[in-house]
C-alpha positions as CSV (number, residue, x, y, z in Angstrom):
1,M,76.9,-12.1,-2.4
2,T,76.5,-15.8,-2.8
3,D,78.2,-18.4,-0.6
4,W,81.0,-18.7,-3.2
5,L,81.5,-15.1,-4.3
6,H,83.0,-12.5,-2.0
7,V,83.6,-8.8,-1.9
8,G,85.7,-7.0,0.7
9,R,85.1,-3.3,0.2
10,A,87.4,-0.4,0.8
11,D,87.1,3.2,-0.3
12,T,90.5,3.6,-2.0
13,P,90.8,3.4,-5.8
14,L,92.6,0.1,-5.7
15,L,90.8,-3.1,-6.6
16,L,92.3,-6.6,-6.4
17,A,90.7,-9.6,-8.2
18,F,91.3,-13.3,-7.5
19,P,89.7,-15.5,-10.2
20,H,91.8,-18.6,-9.7
21,G,92.3,-19.0,-5.9
22,G,89.2,-21.1,-5.3
23,S,89.3,-24.9,-4.7
24,H,85.6,-25.6,-4.4
25,L,84.1,-28.2,-6.7
26,P,80.3,-28.3,-6.4
27,V,79.2,-31.9,-6.0
28,A,77.2,-31.9,-9.2
29,H,80.4,-31.1,-11.1
30,E,82.9,-33.0,-9.0
31,V,81.6,-36.4,-9.9
32,M,82.5,-35.7,-13.6
33,F,86.2,-35.2,-13.0
34,R,88.7,-38.1,-13.1
35,S,90.0,-37.0,-9.7
36,E,89.9,-34.1,-7.3
37,A,93.7,-33.9,-7.5
38,L,93.6,-33.3,-11.2
39,A,90.8,-30.8,-11.0
40,L,92.7,-28.7,-8.4
41,R,96.2,-29.1,-9.7
42,D,96.4,-25.7,-11.4
43,T,94.9,-23.7,-8.6
44,D,96.6,-20.4,-7.7
45,W,97.4,-21.8,-4.2
46,H,97.1,-19.5,-1.2
47,I,96.9,-16.4,-3.4
48,R,94.4,-14.7,-1.1
49,S,96.5,-15.4,2.0
50,L,99.6,-14.0,0.2
51,Y,97.9,-10.6,-0.4
52,D,95.8,-10.5,2.8
53,G,96.2,-7.2,4.7
54,L,98.9,-5.7,2.4
55,A,96.9,-2.7,1.2
56,Q,93.7,-0.8,1.8
57,A,91.9,-2.1,-1.2
58,T,88.7,-3.7,-2.4
59,Y,89.1,-7.5,-2.9
60,V,86.9,-9.6,-5.1
61,W,87.3,-13.4,-5.1
62,T,85.6,-16.7,-5.9
63,D,85.8,-20.0,-4.0
64,I,84.9,-21.9,-7.2
65,S,87.8,-23.8,-8.8
66,R,89.0,-22.6,-12.2
67,S,88.4,-26.1,-13.4
68,I,84.7,-25.4,-13.2
69,I,85.0,-22.2,-15.1
70,D,87.9,-19.9,-15.7
71,C,86.8,-16.3,-14.9
72,N,89.9,-15.0,-16.6
73,R,89.1,-16.3,-20.1
74,D,87.1,-14.7,-22.9
75,P,83.5,-15.7,-22.4
76,A,83.2,-16.1,-26.2
77,G,85.8,-18.9,-26.0
78,V,88.4,-16.9,-28.1
79,S,92.0,-17.8,-27.2
80,L,94.0,-15.1,-25.4
81,Y,97.2,-16.6,-26.8
82,P,96.6,-17.8,-30.3
83,G,99.0,-20.5,-31.4
84,Q,100.2,-21.2,-27.9
85,A,99.1,-23.9,-25.5
86,T,96.5,-22.8,-23.0
87,T,93.4,-23.9,-21.2
88,G,89.9,-22.8,-22.1
89,L,86.9,-21.1,-20.5
90,C,85.7,-24.4,-19.0
91,P,89.0,-26.4,-19.1
92,T,88.9,-30.0,-20.2
93,E,92.6,-30.6,-19.5
94,T,95.2,-29.5,-17.1
95,F,98.1,-27.2,-17.9
96,D,100.1,-30.4,-18.5
97,G,97.6,-31.7,-21.1
98,E,96.0,-34.4,-18.9
99,P,92.2,-34.9,-19.5
100,L,90.1,-33.7,-16.6
101,Y,86.8,-35.4,-17.2
102,R,85.7,-39.0,-17.1
103,D,84.7,-40.6,-20.4
104,G,81.3,-39.4,-21.5
105,H,81.3,-36.3,-19.3
106,G,82.1,-32.7,-20.0
107,P,81.1,-29.2,-19.0
108,D,77.8,-27.4,-19.8
109,V,79.5,-24.1,-20.7
110,D,76.4,-22.0,-21.0
111,A,75.2,-23.0,-17.6
112,R,78.5,-22.3,-16.0
113,L,78.7,-18.9,-17.6
114,N,75.3,-18.0,-16.1
115,D,76.0,-19.6,-12.7
116,Y,79.5,-18.4,-12.1
117,F,81.3,-16.3,-14.7
118,R,78.6,-13.6,-15.1
119,P,78.0,-13.1,-11.4
120,Y,81.8,-12.8,-10.7
121,H,82.2,-10.2,-13.4
122,A,79.0,-8.4,-12.4
123,A,80.5,-8.0,-8.9
124,L,83.8,-6.8,-10.4
125,Q,82.1,-4.2,-12.6
126,A,80.0,-3.0,-9.8
127,E,83.0,-2.3,-7.6
128,I,84.8,-0.5,-10.5
129,D,81.7,1.7,-11.0
130,R,81.4,2.3,-7.2
131,L,85.1,3.5,-7.0
132,L,84.9,5.5,-10.2
133,A,82.0,7.5,-8.7
134,N,84.4,8.7,-6.0
135,H,87.8,8.8,-7.7
136,D,89.3,10.2,-10.8
137,R,90.8,6.8,-11.7
138,V,90.9,3.3,-10.5
139,V,93.7,0.7,-10.6
140,L,92.7,-3.0,-11.0
141,L,95.3,-5.7,-10.2
142,D,94.4,-9.2,-11.3
143,C,96.3,-11.5,-8.9
144,H,97.6,-14.9,-10.0
145,S,100.2,-17.5,-9.4
146,I,101.4,-20.6,-11.2
147,R,103.9,-23.5,-10.9
148,S,107.4,-22.3,-11.6
149,Q,107.8,-24.9,-14.3
150,V,105.1,-26.0,-16.8
151,P,106.9,-27.2,-19.9
152,R,103.7,-27.4,-22.0
153,L,103.0,-23.7,-21.4
154,F,106.6,-22.2,-21.3
155,D,110.2,-23.1,-21.5
156,G,112.4,-23.4,-18.4
157,L,111.9,-21.6,-15.2
158,L,109.4,-18.8,-15.1
159,P,110.6,-15.4,-13.7
160,E,109.2,-14.8,-10.2
161,L,107.1,-11.8,-11.2
162,N,105.3,-11.7,-14.5
163,F,103.5,-8.4,-15.2
164,G,101.0,-8.2,-18.0
165,T,99.5,-5.0,-19.5
166,N,98.8,-6.4,-23.0
167,G,101.7,-4.6,-24.5
168,G,101.0,-1.4,-22.5
169,A,97.4,-1.1,-23.7
170,T,95.7,-1.6,-20.4
171,C,97.3,1.1,-18.2
172,D,99.2,4.3,-18.3
173,P,102.9,3.8,-18.9
174,A,103.6,5.6,-15.6
175,L,101.8,2.9,-13.7
176,E,103.7,0.2,-15.5
177,R,107.0,1.9,-14.7
178,A,106.0,2.4,-11.1
179,V,105.1,-1.2,-10.3
180,L,108.2,-2.6,-12.1
181,E,110.4,-0.3,-10.1
182,A,108.7,-1.3,-6.9
183,A,109.3,-5.0,-7.6
184,G,113.0,-4.4,-6.9
185,S,115.6,-7.0,-7.8
186,R,113.4,-10.1,-8.1
187,S,113.5,-11.8,-11.5
188,Q,110.7,-10.2,-13.5
189,V,109.4,-9.6,-16.9
190,V,106.6,-7.5,-18.4
191,N,104.4,-8.8,-21.2
192,G,106.4,-12.0,-21.5
193,R,104.5,-15.3,-21.6
194,F,101.7,-13.8,-19.7
195,R,100.4,-10.5,-21.2
196,G,97.3,-10.2,-19.1
197,G,94.2,-12.3,-19.2
198,W,90.6,-11.4,-20.1
199,T,90.1,-9.5,-16.9
200,T,93.0,-7.2,-17.6
201,R,92.2,-6.7,-21.3
202,H,88.5,-6.2,-20.8
203,Y,88.6,-3.7,-17.9
204,G,91.9,-2.0,-18.6
205,R,90.7,1.2,-20.4
206,P,92.9,4.1,-19.5
207,E,90.7,6.4,-21.6
208,R,87.8,5.4,-19.3
209,R,89.9,6.0,-16.1
210,V,90.5,2.3,-15.4
211,H,94.1,1.1,-15.4
212,A,94.6,-2.7,-15.1
213,F,97.6,-5.0,-14.9
214,Q,98.0,-8.7,-14.2
215,L,100.7,-10.1,-11.9
216,E,101.4,-13.8,-12.4
217,I,103.7,-15.0,-9.6
218,A,105.9,-18.2,-9.9
219,Q,104.9,-20.1,-6.8
220,R,108.5,-20.7,-5.7
221,A,108.5,-17.1,-4.7
222,Y,106.2,-17.8,-1.7
223,L,105.7,-21.5,-1.5
224,R,108.1,-24.5,-1.0
225,E,107.4,-26.1,-4.3
226,P,107.9,-29.9,-4.6
227,D,110.8,-31.2,-6.6
228,M,110.4,-30.1,-10.2
229,D,112.0,-33.2,-11.5
230,R,109.5,-35.4,-9.6
231,P,106.4,-33.4,-9.2
232,P,103.7,-35.1,-7.1
233,R,100.3,-35.9,-8.6
234,V,98.6,-34.0,-5.8
235,W,100.0,-30.4,-6.1
236,R,98.9,-28.6,-3.0
237,P,102.0,-27.0,-1.3
238,P,101.2,-25.7,2.2
239,Y,101.3,-22.0,3.1
240,D,104.0,-21.0,5.5
241,P,103.5,-17.3,6.5
242,D,107.2,-16.9,7.5
243,Y,108.4,-18.2,4.1
244,A,106.1,-15.8,2.3
245,V,107.4,-12.7,4.3
246,P,110.0,-11.5,1.7
247,L,107.5,-11.6,-1.2
248,R,104.8,-9.9,0.9
249,A,107.2,-7.1,1.5
250,D,107.8,-6.7,-2.3
251,L,104.0,-6.9,-2.9
252,S,103.4,-4.2,-0.3
253,R,105.6,-1.9,-2.3
254,I,104.0,-2.8,-5.6
255,L,100.5,-2.2,-4.2
256,A,101.6,1.1,-2.6
257,A,103.0,2.2,-6.0
258,A,99.7,1.3,-7.7
259,L,97.6,3.1,-5.1
260,S,99.9,6.2,-5.2
261,F,99.4,6.3,-9.0
262,A,95.6,6.1,-8.6
263,L,95.5,8.8,-5.9
264,N,97.9,11.3,-7.4
265,T,95.8,12.2,-10.4
266,G,96.9,15.8,-10.3
267,A,100.6,15.0,-10.2
268,D,103.0,14.7,-13.1
269,Q,103.1,11.0,-13.8
């Protein structure tokens, strides 16, 4: 692995991906941004800490900020949500529509694809192939979080748990039912504003024994978000392990349900 790309291997058929938890801005790119605060505003803050130790699973994550390149977007630049506001493969604005780059600067998309996107997905594919060699099927969970309120992207307050299976296309219905049931009484929706990004849609092929779903978590579920009426320009809420305990308990059940589905290939699902 590189110094920014990491794989923590396990032998179970459960794989967790973290494309947006990084906050590293390589110096050559950082100088192009209007500010570090803007470049990091839409980070999935503390998402690795939230999931750490919850399941025997393989973890794949990048330290590179999503503002450098978004590893959960179509590499061809095709919008995942046509007609809706979103950010691109190499974002040029924040979720709120604020420009990221200084005048006269912008991303070299092809270079960033080669430097970051392709190595990240090569690592993800290698782990899928490794696990498929030893298991009848694999479950991939793409792990995300987002501010609870982003008016440009969605109306009102986002449900705490937002599951995406691209309308049921990326996993067996039994897996979708199992993880929704495991989520318990938290506010939740499946295939709402977030239907699963490129990772879920690209790798989720039940007919090829890979079942994928995305979980987008509203950050209030595990972080003390700042006042929504007066959000700070620097959005970097601290991680309090005690505050995150209730959600971690729910996530443990969700991961256990996903792993049980992957292992019980001979059972009536």
